[in-house]
VEXNU-984843 format. One record per residue (C-alpha): residue number from 1; z, x, y negated; residue in three letters. Coordinates in nm, 4 decimals. Example, Ala and Ser with C-alpha at 12.3 -4.5 7.8 and 13.67 -1.06 7.14 Angstrom:
BEGIN
R   seq         zz         xx         yy   type
R     1     0.7800     1.2300     0.4500    ALA
R     2     0.7140     1.3670     0.1060    SER
This chain:
BEGIN
R   seq         zz         xx         yy   type
R     1    -2.7048    -1.0567     1.2036    MET
R     2    -2.5286    -0.7182     1.2301    ASP
R     3    -2.1775    -0.7428     1.1102    ILE
R     4    -1.9841    -0.4015     0.9577    ASP
R     5    -1.6672    -0.4507     0.8425    VAL
R     6    -1.6831    -0.1437     0.6712    GLY
R     7    -1.7548    -0.1422     0.2496    PRO
R     8    -2.1281    -0.1839     0.1327    VAL
R     9    -2.0805     0.1576    -0.0405    ASP
R    10    -1.8636     0.3970     0.1276    PRO
R    11    -1.8054     0.6551    -0.1250    SER
R    12    -1.4480     0.5392    -0.2341    ILE
R    13    -1.2783     0.4365     0.0948    LEU
R    14    -1.4674     0.7260     0.3104    TYR
R    15    -1.1918     0.7383     0.5540    GLU
R    16    -1.2415     0.4261     0.6774    GLN
R    17    -1.2962     0.4714     1.0305    ASP
R    18    -0.9014     0.6522     1.0378    LEU
R    19    -0.7778     0.3321     0.8664    HIS
R    20    -0.6181     0.0918     1.0584    VAL
R    21    -0.8189    -0.2154     0.9646    SER
R    22    -1.1149    -0.0579     1.1899    SER
R    23    -0.8964    -0.1092     1.4707    ALA
R    24    -0.7656    -0.4277     1.3846    VAL
R    25    -1.1216    -0.5811     1.3232    TRP
R    26    -1.1839    -0.4210     1.6807    GLU
R    27    -0.9090    -0.6194     1.8204    GLY
R    28    -0.6696    -0.2784     1.8339    GLN
R    29    -0.3502    -0.4123     1.7412    GLU
R    30    -0.0881    -0.1489     1.6965    ARG
R    31     0.1919    -0.4294     1.6687    GLY
R    32     0.4641    -0.4141     1.3832    LEU
R    33     0.5504    -0.0899     1.2010    LEU
R    34     0.8660     0.0985     1.2829    ARG
R    35     1.0850     0.0985     0.9556    CYS
R    36     1.2615     0.4392     0.9557    GLN
R    37     1.5042     0.3352     0.5997    GLU
R    38     1.8338     0.3679     0.7341    HIS
R    39     2.0308     0.1859     0.4531    THR
R    40     2.2730    -0.0587     0.6783    SER
R    41     2.5634     0.2320     0.6604    LEU
R    42     2.5854     0.2945     0.3000    LEU
R    43     2.8694     0.0748     0.2499    HIS
R    44     3.0855     0.2654     0.4414    GLN
R    45     3.1017     0.5164     0.2234    TRP
R    46     3.4113     0.4927    -0.0062    LYS
R    47     3.3497     0.6616    -0.3646    LEU
R    48     3.6796     0.7318    -0.5655    THR
R    49     3.6185     0.6791    -0.9513    ASP
R    50     3.5193     1.0867    -0.9683    GLU
R    51     3.2699     1.1007    -0.7315    GLN
R    52     3.1408     0.7514    -0.9381    ILE
R    53     3.1115     1.0120    -1.2419    LYS
R    54     2.9411     1.2616    -1.0473    LEU
R    55     2.6906     1.0368    -0.8911    VAL
R    56     2.6032     0.8712    -1.2465    ASP
R    57     2.5720     1.2059    -1.3726    LYS
R    58     2.3215     1.3001    -1.0748    ALA
R    59     2.0738     1.0209    -1.1954    GLY
R    60     2.1884     0.7921    -0.9063    PHE
R    61     2.4082     0.5736    -1.1074    GLY
R    62     2.2227     0.2338    -1.1020    PHE
R    63     2.0130     0.3115    -0.7443    PHE
R    64     2.3763     0.3374    -0.5476    ARG
R    65     2.4218     0.0341    -0.6181    LYS
R    66     2.1526    -0.1751    -0.4762    ILE
R    67     2.2892    -0.0260    -0.1212    GLY
R    68     2.1891    -0.2130     0.2623    PRO
R    69     1.8236    -0.4004     0.2151    MET
R    70     1.6914    -0.6347     0.5165    SER
R    71     1.3379    -0.5410     0.5677    LEU
R    72     1.0881    -0.7603     0.6637    ASN
R    73     0.8309    -0.5665     0.9029    ASN
R    74     0.5672    -0.8106     0.9560    SER
R    75     0.5289    -0.8335     0.5954    LEU
R    76     0.5572    -0.4622     0.5329    ILE
R    77     0.3176    -0.3732     0.8225    SER
R    78     0.0669    -0.6331     0.6680    ALA
R    79     0.0823    -0.4148     0.3264    LEU
R    80     0.0235    -0.0991     0.4804    VAL
R    81    -0.2974    -0.2331     0.6050    GLU
R    82    -0.4298    -0.3323     0.2430    ARG
R    83    -0.2961     0.0194     0.1341    TRP
R    84    -0.5972     0.3010     0.1004    ARG
R    85    -0.5194     0.6563     0.0609    ARG
R    86    -0.7815     0.7934    -0.0827    GLU
R    87    -0.7080     0.5788    -0.4312    THR
R    88    -0.3246     0.5250    -0.3514    ASN
R    89    -0.3674     0.1536    -0.4082    THR
R    90    -0.3703    -0.1672    -0.1824    PHE
R    91    -0.7412    -0.3348    -0.1741    HIS
R    92    -0.6776    -0.7023    -0.2103    LEU
R    93    -0.9324    -0.9805    -0.2422    PRO
R    94    -0.8691    -0.9727    -0.6209    LEU
R    95    -0.8500    -0.6404    -0.6782    GLY
R    96    -0.6663    -0.3126    -0.6355    GLU
R    97    -0.2742    -0.3321    -0.7223    MET
R    98    -0.0273    -0.0523    -0.6963    THR
R    99     0.3470     0.0201    -0.7494    ILE
R   100     0.3431     0.2729    -1.0743    THR
R   101     0.6190     0.4922    -1.2488    LEU
R   102     0.7223     0.2207    -1.4170    ASP
R   103     0.7939    -0.0454    -1.1536    GLU
R   104     1.0048     0.2697    -0.9916    VAL
R   105     1.2383     0.2774    -1.2533    ALA
R   106     1.2315    -0.1246    -1.3010    LEU
R   107     1.3462    -0.1987    -0.9209    VAL
R   108     1.5383     0.1466    -0.8189    LEU
R   109     1.6923     0.2422    -1.1527    GLY
R   110     1.5699     0.5683    -1.1179    LEU
R   111     1.4288     0.8343    -1.3975    ASP
R   112     1.0501     0.8876    -1.3982    ILE
R   113     1.0922     1.1525    -1.6517    ASP
R   114     1.2195     1.5378    -1.6018    GLY
R   115     1.1722     1.8021    -1.4213    ASP
R   116     0.9951     1.7935    -1.0749    PRO
R   117     1.0919     1.8088    -0.7556    ILE
R   118     0.9574     2.1391    -0.6009    VAL
R   119     1.0856     2.4539    -0.3866    GLY
R   120     1.0226     2.5199    -0.0606    SER
R   121     1.0898     2.4455     0.3148    LYS
R   122     1.4431     2.6962     0.4550    VAL
R   123     1.5026     2.7982     0.8128    GLY
R   124     1.8332     2.6992     1.0353    ASP
R   125     2.0306     3.0308     0.9160    GLU
R   126     1.9691     2.9689     0.5273    VAL
R   127     2.0332     2.5720     0.6070    ALA
R   128     2.3812     2.6982     0.7663    MET
R   129     2.4408     2.8852     0.4475    ASP
R   130     2.3804     2.5956     0.1988    MET
R   131     2.5975     2.3783     0.4058    CYS
R   132     2.8779     2.6351     0.4266    GLY
R   133     2.8583     2.7395     0.0381    ARG
R   134     2.7746     2.3471    -0.0974    LEU
R   135     2.9641     2.1113     0.1324    LEU
R   136     3.2224     2.3710     0.2689    GLY
R   137     3.1680     2.2469     0.6471    LYS
R   138     2.8716     2.3397     0.9172    LEU
R   139     2.7565     2.0762     1.1480    PRO
R   140     2.7627     2.1930     1.5391    SER
R   141     2.4378     2.2783     1.6786    ALA
R   142     2.5797     2.2642     2.0269    ALA
R   143     2.6552     1.8934     1.9224    ASN
R   144     2.2825     1.8216     1.7854    LYS
R   145     2.4252     1.7535     1.4644    GLU
R   146     2.1582     1.9794     1.3062    VAL
R   147     1.8235     2.0988     1.4028    ASN
R   148     1.5229     2.2707     1.2342    CYS
R   149     1.7135     2.2958     0.8837    SER
R   150     1.7881     1.9338     0.9263    ARG
R   151     2.1521     1.7736     0.9585    VAL
R   152     2.2191     1.4462     1.1359    LYS
R   153     2.2626     1.1374     0.8466    LEU
R   154     2.5856     1.0399     1.1211    ASN
R   155     2.7655     1.3714     1.0519    TRP
R   156     2.7275     1.3528     0.6688    LEU
R   157     2.8743     0.9993     0.6824    LYS
R   158     3.1298     1.0808     0.9715    ARG
R   159     3.2648     1.4495     0.7924    THR
R   160     3.2204     1.3137     0.4333    PHE
R   161     3.2818     0.8986     0.3699    SER
R   162     3.5861     0.9056     0.2453    GLU
R   163     3.7219     1.1619     0.0252    CYS
R   164     4.1202     1.2731     0.0384    PRO
R   165     4.3318     1.1209    -0.2975    GLU
R   166     4.4787     1.4440    -0.3616    ASP
R   167     4.1319     1.6652    -0.3479    ALA
R   168     4.0799     1.9264    -0.5225    SER
R   169     3.7586     1.8956    -0.7343    PHE
R   170     3.5768     2.1415    -0.5831    ASP
R   171     3.6395     1.8822    -0.2332    ASP
R   172     3.5597     1.6124    -0.4659    VAL
R   173     3.2190     1.8038    -0.5782    LYS
R   174     3.1176     1.8788    -0.2175    ARG
R   175     3.1816     1.4920    -0.0995    HIS
R   176     2.9743     1.3660    -0.3498    THR
R   177     2.6876     1.6074    -0.2533    ARG
R   178     2.6917     1.5143     0.0945    ALA
R   179     2.7172     1.1445    -0.0368    TYR
R   180     2.4473     1.2125    -0.2321    LEU
R   181     2.2285     1.3672     0.0185    LEU
R   182     2.3153     1.0993     0.2665    TYR
R   183     2.1501     0.8484     0.0428    LEU
R   184     1.8551     0.9718    -0.0266    ILE
R   185     1.7945     1.0877     0.3218    GLY
R   186     1.8125     0.7474     0.4048    SER
R   187     1.5845     0.5708     0.1433    THR
R   188     1.3635     0.7534    -0.1007    ILE
R   189     1.3320     1.0438     0.0923    PHE
R   190     1.3755     0.9133     0.4794    ALA
R   191     1.1096     1.0265     0.6930    THR
R   192     1.0035     0.9583     1.0218    THR
R   193     1.2144     1.1762     1.2023    ASP
R   194     1.4590     0.8769     1.1592    GLY
R   195     1.8299     0.9413     1.1344    ASP
R   196     1.8254     1.3595     0.9443    LYS
R   197     1.7747     1.4870     0.6317    VAL
R   198     1.6750     1.8075     0.5424    SER
R   199     1.8912     2.0738     0.3707    VAL
R   200     1.6256     2.1516     0.1508    LYS
R   201     1.7184     1.9131    -0.0611    TYR
R   202     2.0839     2.0167    -0.0923    LEU
R   203     2.0953     2.2551    -0.3557    PRO
R   204     1.9360     1.9966    -0.6181    LEU
R   205     2.2359     1.8796    -0.6615    PHE
R   206     2.4601     2.1933    -0.6691    GLU
R   207     2.4519     2.1551    -1.0990    ASP
R   208     2.5258     1.7789    -1.1299    PHE
R   209     2.4168     1.8055    -1.4956    GLU
R   210     2.1313     1.9702    -1.3837    GLN
R   211     2.0366     1.7277    -1.0729    ALA
R   212     1.9852     1.4291    -1.3920    GLY
R   213     1.7271     1.6087    -1.5836    ARG
R   214     1.4868     1.5537    -1.2368    TYR
R   215     1.2192     1.3146    -1.2228    ALA
R   216     1.3678     1.1268    -0.8782    TRP
R   217     1.1808     0.8183    -0.9387    GLY
R   218     0.8352     1.0050    -0.9204    ALA
R   219     0.9537     1.2211    -0.6478    ALA
R   220     1.0475     0.8787    -0.4940    ALA
R   221     0.6783     0.7440    -0.5596    LEU
R   222     0.5393     1.0686    -0.4252    ALA
R   223     0.7058     1.0031    -0.0695    CYS
R   224     0.6141     0.6570    -0.0326    LEU
R   225     0.2686     0.7208    -0.1590    TYR
R   226     0.2480     0.9736     0.1366    ARG
R   227     0.4408     0.7109     0.3791    ALA
R   228     0.1741     0.4344     0.3395    LEU
R   229    -0.0985     0.6963     0.3398    GLY
R   230     0.0328     0.8312     0.6671    ASN
R   231     0.0963     0.4578     0.7871    ALA
R   232    -0.2169     0.3255     0.7067    SER
R   233    -0.4082     0.5445     1.0118    LEU
R   234    -0.4400     0.3446     1.3033    LYS
R   235    -0.3574     0.6647     1.5247    SER
R   236     0.0704     0.5845     1.3420    GLN
R   237     0.3389     0.3411     1.4284    SER
R   238     0.6169     0.4563     1.1961    ASN
R   239     0.6747     0.4246     0.8085    ILE
R   240     0.8709     0.5662     0.5736    CYS
R   241     1.0263     0.6337     0.2659    GLY
R   242     1.1757     0.4349     0.0435    CYS
R   243     1.0461     0.0546     0.1836    LEU
R   244     1.2836    -0.1255    -0.0085    THR
R   245     1.0793    -0.0403    -0.3466    LEU
R   246     0.7539    -0.1692    -0.1260    LEU
R   247     0.9081    -0.4566    -0.0377    GLN
R   248     1.0311    -0.5399    -0.3169    CYS
R   249     0.7431    -0.4753    -0.5463    TRP
R   250     0.5483    -0.7105    -0.2930    SER
R   251     0.8252    -1.0185    -0.4060    TYR
R   252     0.7924    -0.9141    -0.7582    PHE
R   253     0.3874    -0.9562    -0.7826    HIS
R   254     0.2656    -1.1618    -0.4185    LEU
R   255     0.4192    -1.5191    -0.3428    ASP
R   256     0.3876    -1.3964     0.0160    ILE
R   257     0.7091    -1.4258     0.2299    GLY
R   258     0.9117    -1.4318    -0.0954    ARG
R   259     1.2713    -1.5602    -0.0837    PRO
R   260     1.4533    -1.6833    -0.3434    GLU
R   261     1.6322    -1.4612    -0.6298    LYS
R   262     1.9824    -1.3805    -0.6855    SER
R   263     2.1427    -1.4017    -1.0123    GLU
R   264     1.9673    -1.1849    -1.2246    GLU
R   265     2.1193    -0.7785    -1.2849    CYS
R   266     1.9521    -0.4400    -1.3002    PHE
R   267     1.8490    -0.2666    -1.1119    PRO
R   268     1.5592    -0.5160    -1.0257    LEU
R   269     1.5972    -0.4862    -0.6685    ALA
R   270     1.9134    -0.6679    -0.6427    LEU
R   271     1.7673    -0.9892    -0.7155    LEU
R   272     1.6231    -0.9909    -0.3632    TRP
R   273     1.9322    -0.8017    -0.1679    LYS
R   274     2.0506    -1.0093     0.0980    GLY
R   275     1.8190    -1.2842     0.1051    LYS
R   276     1.7396    -1.2787     0.4397    GLY
R   277     1.3914    -1.1004     0.4515    SER
R   278     1.3747    -1.1141     0.8738    ARG
R   279     1.1286    -1.3542     0.8225    SER
R   280     0.9841    -1.5745     1.1617    LYS
R   281     0.6123    -1.4807     1.0009    THR
R   282     0.4314    -1.2742     1.2193    ASP
R   283     0.1891    -1.0345     1.1308    LEU
R   284    -0.1215    -1.2006     1.1902    SER
R   285    -0.0093    -1.5238     0.9202    GLU
R   286     0.0645    -1.2414     0.6895    TYR
R   287    -0.1967    -1.0756     0.6812    ARG
R   288    -0.4285    -1.4563     0.6794    ARG
R   289    -0.2068    -1.5219     0.3692    GLU
R   290    -0.3666    -1.1581     0.2112    LEU
R   291    -0.6673    -1.2745     0.3021    ASP
R   292    -0.6495    -1.6040     0.1385    ASP
R   293    -0.5015    -1.4661    -0.1479    LEU
R   294    -0.6329    -1.6614    -0.4900    ASP
R   295    -0.4505    -1.5839    -0.8631    PRO
R   296    -0.1984    -1.8613    -0.8120    SER
R   297     0.0048    -1.6090    -0.5585    LYS
R   298    -0.0301    -1.3623    -0.7738    ILE
R   299     0.2193    -1.2515    -1.0780    THR
R   300     0.0613    -0.9717    -1.2809    TRP
R   301     0.3115    -0.8659    -1.4988    CYS
R   302     0.6535    -0.9466    -1.3167    PRO
R   303     0.8678    -0.8134    -1.5445    TYR
R   304     0.8653    -0.9365    -1.9129    GLU
R   305     1.1102    -1.2068    -1.8623    SER
R   306     1.3965    -0.9222    -1.7688    PHE
R   307     1.3526    -0.7477    -2.0891    GLU
R   308     1.6996    -0.7461    -2.2000    ASN
R   309     1.7969    -0.6590    -1.8886    MET
R   310     1.6199    -0.2815    -1.9157    ILE
R   311     1.8995    -0.0636    -2.0491    PRO
R   312     1.7664     0.1295    -2.3840    PRO
R   313     1.7313     0.4972    -2.1444    GLN
R   314     1.5179     0.3329    -1.9186    ILE
R   315     1.3194     0.1057    -2.1162    LYS
R   316     1.2140     0.4337    -2.3231    ALA
R   317     1.0745     0.5809    -2.0430    LYS
R   318     0.8053     0.2633    -1.9020    LEU
R   319     0.5082     0.3964    -2.1020    ILE
R   320     0.5062     0.6724    -1.8092    LEU
R   321     0.3828     0.3494    -1.5513    GLY
R   322     0.0512     0.4233    -1.7770    ARG
R   323     0.0262     0.8116    -1.6765    SER
R   324    -0.2635     0.8919    -1.5106    LYS
R   325    -0.0441     1.2141    -1.3352    THR
R   326     0.0222     1.4056    -1.0573    THR
R   327     0.3438     1.3473    -0.8417    LEU
R   328     0.5578     1.6114    -0.7005    VAL
R   329     0.7991     1.6447    -0.4553    CYS
R   330     0.8311     1.9911    -0.2529    PHE
R   331     0.5319     2.0170    -0.0497    GLU
R   332     0.3868     1.6475    -0.1125    LYS
R   333     0.1483     1.6155    -0.3894    ILE
R   334     0.0149     1.2628    -0.5058    GLU
R   335    -0.1790     1.0715    -0.7517    LEU
R   336    -0.0670     0.8158    -0.9899    HIS
R   337    -0.4255     0.6053    -1.0813    PHE
R   338    -0.2536     0.3099    -1.2960    PRO
R   339    -0.6359     0.3160    -1.4763    ASP
R   340    -0.7449     0.1099    -1.1673    ARG
R   341    -0.4930    -0.1156    -1.2027    CYS
R   342    -0.4557    -0.2029    -1.5563    LEU
R   343    -0.3879    -0.6347    -1.5275    ARG
R   344    -0.0373    -0.4856    -1.3954    GLN
R   345     0.0098    -0.3994    -1.7835    PHE
R   346    -0.1156    -0.7101    -1.9337    GLY
R   347    -0.5028    -0.5221    -1.9809    LYS
R   348    -0.8724    -0.5675    -1.8543    ARG
R   349    -0.9865    -0.4064    -1.5726    GLN
R   350    -1.3110    -0.2016    -1.6401    PRO
R   351    -1.4837    -0.0347    -1.3352    ILE
R   352    -1.2488     0.2885    -1.3355    PRO
R   353    -1.3383     0.6222    -1.2822    GLN
R   354    -1.4362     0.7347    -0.9144    ARG
R   355    -1.1745     0.9180    -0.7545    VAL
R   356    -1.2227     1.2797    -0.6105    LYS
R   357    -1.2573     1.3237    -0.2588    ARG
R   358    -0.9241     1.4998    -0.1628    ARG
R   359    -0.9257     1.8113     0.1432    ASP
R   360    -0.6303     1.6572     0.3300    ARG
R   361    -0.7086     1.9262     0.6651    LYS
R   362    -0.3926     2.2332     0.6842    ASN
R   363    -0.4753     2.4368     0.4189    ARG
R   364    -0.2839     2.7741     0.3413    ARG
R   365     0.0372     2.8970     0.2044    LEU
R   366    -0.1109     3.0322    -0.1091    ASP
R   367    -0.3820     2.7343    -0.1483    ASP
R   368    -0.0512     2.4938    -0.1311    LEU
R   369     0.1072     2.7087    -0.3626    ASP
R   370    -0.1990     2.7256    -0.6174    THR
R   371    -0.2205     2.2873    -0.5566    SER
R   372     0.1618     2.2886    -0.6296    MET
R   373     0.0990     2.5125    -0.9924    SER
R   374    -0.1750     2.2596    -1.0561    LEU
R   375     0.0139     1.9646    -1.0287    ALA
R   376     0.3611     2.0521    -1.2100    CYS
R   377     0.1055     2.1391    -1.5053    GLU
R   378    -0.0379     1.7834    -1.4942    GLU
R   379     0.3209     1.6591    -1.4634    TRP
R   380     0.4251     1.8799    -1.7662    ALA
R   381     0.1396     1.6600    -1.9541    GLU
R   382     0.2145     1.3304    -1.8494    ARG
R   383     0.2332     1.2364    -2.1627    GLY
R   384    -0.0649     1.3231    -2.2784    ASP
R   385    -0.2540     1.1016    -2.0141    HIS
R   386    -0.1527     0.7359    -2.0907    ILE
R   387    -0.4379     0.4695    -1.9779    VAL
R   388    -0.5072     0.2297    -2.1843    ASP
R   389    -0.8045    -0.0733    -2.1582    SER
R   390    -0.9450    -0.2706    -2.5160    PRO
R   391    -0.8575    -0.6237    -2.5495    GLY
R   392    -0.5575    -0.8163    -2.3960    GLY
R   393    -0.5267    -1.0621    -2.0540    GLY
R   394    -0.5280    -1.0068    -1.7175    ASN
R   395    -0.8909    -1.0795    -1.6484    VAL
R   396    -1.1822    -0.8690    -1.5559    VAL
R   397    -1.4759    -0.7494    -1.7677    ASP
R   398    -1.7463    -1.0357    -1.7378    ASP
R   399    -1.7522    -1.0126    -1.3601    GLY
R   400    -1.8527    -0.6181    -1.3664    ALA
R   401    -1.5715    -0.4947    -1.2115    TYR
R   402    -1.5517    -0.7585    -0.9394    MET
R   403    -1.9149    -0.7446    -0.8420    GLU
R   404    -1.8686    -0.3295    -0.8071    TRP
R   405    -1.5566    -0.4076    -0.6168    TYR
R   406    -1.6941    -0.6128    -0.3652    ALA
R   407    -1.9164    -0.2894    -0.2603    ARG
R   408    -1.7033    -0.0415    -0.2621    ILE
R   409    -1.3802    -0.2465    -0.0754    SER
R   410    -1.2992    -0.4313     0.1831    ILE
R   411    -1.0722    -0.7952     0.1539    THR
R   412    -1.1063    -0.9388     0.4512    LYS
R   413    -0.9116    -0.8179     0.7689    LEU
R   414    -0.8473    -1.1301     0.9600    TYR
R   415    -1.1698    -1.0972     1.2108    ARG
R   416    -1.2310    -1.4720     1.2160    GLU
R   417    -1.2114    -1.5597     0.8539    ALA
R   418    -1.4783    -1.2399     0.7985    PHE
R   419    -1.6750    -1.3785     1.0497    LEU
R   420    -1.7028    -1.7023     0.8892    GLU
R   421    -1.7346    -1.5513     0.5579    SER
R   422    -2.0646    -1.3638     0.6584    GLN
R   423    -2.2090    -1.7055     0.8214    VAL
R   424    -2.1387    -1.8913     0.4956    MET
R   425    -2.2772    -1.5803     0.3181    ASN
R   426    -2.5760    -1.5986     0.5068    MET
R   427    -2.6354    -1.9821     0.4828    ILE
R   428    -2.5907    -2.0087     0.1259    ALA
R   429    -2.7957    -1.7108     0.0160    CYS
R   430    -3.0805    -1.9301     0.2842    MET
R   431    -3.0219    -2.2312     0.0120    ARG
R   432    -3.0802    -2.0753    -0.2888    GLU
R   433    -3.3987    -1.9465    -0.1338    TYR
R   434    -3.5015    -2.3013    -0.0470    GLU
R   435    -3.4434    -2.4301    -0.3688    GLU
R   436    -3.6262    -2.1473    -0.5244    ALA
R   437    -3.9029    -2.1972    -0.2941    ALA
R   438    -3.9143    -2.5740    -0.3674    SER
R   439    -3.8971    -2.5393    -0.7830    GLY
R   440    -4.3015    -2.3310    -0.7208    ILE
R   441    -4.5343    -2.5312    -0.8561    SER
R   442    -4.8155    -2.5558    -0.6652    LEU
R   443    -5.0605    -2.6200    -0.9543    GLU
R   444    -5.3966    -2.3850    -0.9547    GLY
R   445    -5.3342    -2.2526    -0.6601    LEU
R   446    -5.6261    -2.1925    -0.4143    SER
R   447    -5.6121    -2.3976    -0.0591    PRO
R   448    -5.4992    -2.0965     0.1103    VAL
R   449    -5.2578    -2.0061    -0.1533    GLU
R   450    -5.1278    -2.3664    -0.1286    ARG
R   451    -5.0742    -2.3694     0.2636    GLU
R   452    -4.9243    -2.0275     0.2447    VAL
R   453    -4.6712    -2.1926    -0.0052    MET
R   454    -4.6128    -2.5014     0.1864    GLU
R   455    -4.5454    -2.2944     0.5109    SER
R   456    -4.2769    -2.0920     0.3135    VAL
R   457    -4.1450    -2.4100     0.1706    LYS
R   458    -4.0899    -2.5411     0.5330    ASP
R   459    -3.9552    -2.1877     0.6930    THR
R   460    -3.6929    -2.2334     0.4470    PHE
R   461    -3.6059    -2.5901     0.4911    ALA
R   462    -3.6055    -2.6183     0.8816    ASN
R   463    -3.3860    -2.3056     0.9080    SER
R   464    -3.1131    -2.4329     0.7176    LEU
R   465    -3.1675    -2.8186     0.9089    THR
R   466    -3.3760    -2.8893     1.2026    PHE
R   467    -3.3656    -3.1752     1.4116    GLY
R   468    -2.9865    -3.0727     1.5103    GLY
R   469    -3.0476    -2.6983     1.4667    TRP
R   470    -2.9083    -2.4611     1.2298    GLN
R   471    -2.9653    -2.1021     1.0939    GLU
R   472    -2.6511    -1.8857     1.2131    VAL
R   473    -2.6110    -1.5360     1.2825    ALA
R   474    -2.6335    -1.4675     1.6691    VAL
R   475    -2.6325    -1.1665     1.8697    ASN
R   476    -2.5008    -1.0508     2.1792    SER
R   477    -2.2360    -0.8432     2.0715    GLY
R   478    -2.1123    -1.1100     1.7944    TYR
R   479    -1.7510    -1.0723     1.9740    GLY
R   480    -1.7424    -0.7397     1.9013    LYS
R   481    -1.7529    -0.5028     1.5524    ARG
R   482    -2.0986    -0.2552     1.5808    ARG
R   483    -2.0816     0.0751     1.3987    ARG
R   484    -2.3426     0.1226     1.1290    ARG
R   485    -2.5339     0.3777     1.4370    ASN
R   486    -2.4784     0.0838     1.6889    GLU
R   487    -2.6971    -0.1831     1.5214    LEU
R   488    -2.9077    -0.3851     1.7474    THR
R   489    -3.1314    -0.6153     1.5111    PRO
R   490    -3.1517    -0.9772     1.6290    THR
R   491    -3.5401    -1.1631     1.7334    THR
R   492    -3.5862    -1.4537     1.5387    THR
R   493    -3.7559    -1.8023     1.7087    ASN
R   494    -4.1024    -1.6334     1.5415    ASN
R   495    -4.0193    -1.2768     1.6748    GLY
R   496    -3.9253    -1.1102     1.3612    GLY
R   497    -3.5696    -0.9646     1.3038    VAL
R   498    -3.3383    -1.1763     1.1610    GLY
R   499    -3.0724    -1.4025     1.1818    PRO
R   500    -3.1767    -1.7054     1.4977    GLN
R   501    -3.2129    -2.0703     1.4769    LEU
R   502    -2.9320    -2.2139     1.7203    VAL
R   503    -2.9026    -2.5573     1.8620    HIS
R   504    -2.5345    -2.7455     1.7945    VAL
R   505    -2.4775    -2.7742     2.1129    SER
R   506    -2.5417    -2.4178     2.1971    TYR
R   507    -2.2567    -2.3113     1.9934    LEU
R   508    -2.0550    -2.6030     2.1476    ARG
R   509    -2.0930    -2.4505     2.4669    SER
R   510    -2.1125    -2.0922     2.3909    ASN
R   511    -1.7666    -1.9945     2.2760    THR
R   512    -1.7672    -1.6470     2.3641    ASP
R   513    -2.1240    -1.5664     2.1968    THR
R   514    -1.9332    -1.7405     1.8709    TRP
R   515    -1.6340    -1.5192     1.8610    GLY
R   516    -1.3803    -1.7920     1.9580    GLY
R   517    -1.3161    -2.1620     1.9401    ALA
R   518    -1.1532    -2.1748     1.6166    SER
R   519    -1.4529    -1.9759     1.4798    THR
R   520    -1.7020    -2.2365     1.6802    ARG
R   521    -1.4631    -2.5322     1.5065    ARG
R   522    -1.5559    -2.4670     1.1495    ARG
R   523    -1.9270    -2.3769     1.1704    LEU
R   524    -1.9269    -2.7096     1.3000    LEU
R   525    -1.7052    -2.8977     1.0760    LYS
């Protein structure tokens, strides 16, 4: 029996060879991801009333209330293993799920409607000029406070975390810009560089009213999508972006590692604040729980009970959660596919449209400019592309979706669970064949035909149980994953190609051939 962890139909998940799941199945564990979100010192900023008004005007009034959030690295690492950048969705046993625009607004309190956040990279000289003009102070290159147009978060906090009581209004604005740059650099625009933030974002806060017109939530989601996609590659060991959003999304939707909620308040991330998220559960256990995910562990529409808490200006924009559009944040362009996750909106899930393959190779600057222009045009039409599905409820359409999903996706990452499921599927198929063969009438057949049919029936019956023998999948490479171009057929007792008949005593004495003792125990139950 040949084992291949990849999807039966690779047309959707065409980057499987690069994905971390391919390494996991081969036993090449990369360990926990290093989570690059730097919220632990946010509470040390002391904002004056004037600063708070400016922060509100810039669009971060709700978001600033969240503050530090403990992260569960094991849970985040397990979720990343399910993320596919081909579709920007999590591939879970019961179908695809994703973080949608409306959830960004609900969980973080950021605006998901407005102007796209675009711009270009800046050089060191321009970056220093921006700092002097908009912050009134310059970081020291000699002290390594600035490098490659990025300033250290620690320099921003040390220099601007307390605004003097007698500060002029211009100084108040400078201190507020520094706070906002620190805030986005440690959360929604956090990078794998660690404690640095790009100065390219600073001009966005030159005019606080204009800052309030940007779709910060859409930009945050674009960055998180990109971060999840990068972290899902088996070559990566870090993840950045707004991990608070990722973790809270999981708590709302999946009953896995979920702590008790706090008192209800907005933004909804505050429901999980300070809840001891550093779980002792290891990555392998979360991986197994996600493998075994059943309907009782999923809440498709978790926000309905909080409707009365949602501010009117947030509620008015939630329809954009169903917008099939393009998200933009500077050079990051990511696609938003709510049509693949309609059950999260209480709707039926049909088979979604095929996703166009993306060329992720380095592109020329003019190609990037063209892509950015097209992305901004699509974002401008976001209200015209609201997806829907006929009927209500969160069930799939007549099993057609799940039948399609089983072909194009990977639902098992825990190695032993995958092997066991393959063996059990094979045995189930053999039982169906045996039942079908036993129901065939022999009346009217010639002696030769009757003998052939009797032989077929006996073969199927004996393949399931024959004097202590059991038909199971065996090959010399069972302990290793075989790629498509490395498949080696297994010879049966009668010289054909297919599964072998193996005696239970052989199973008990040949653990290695069967992928480990625990797998063997399950097979012998």
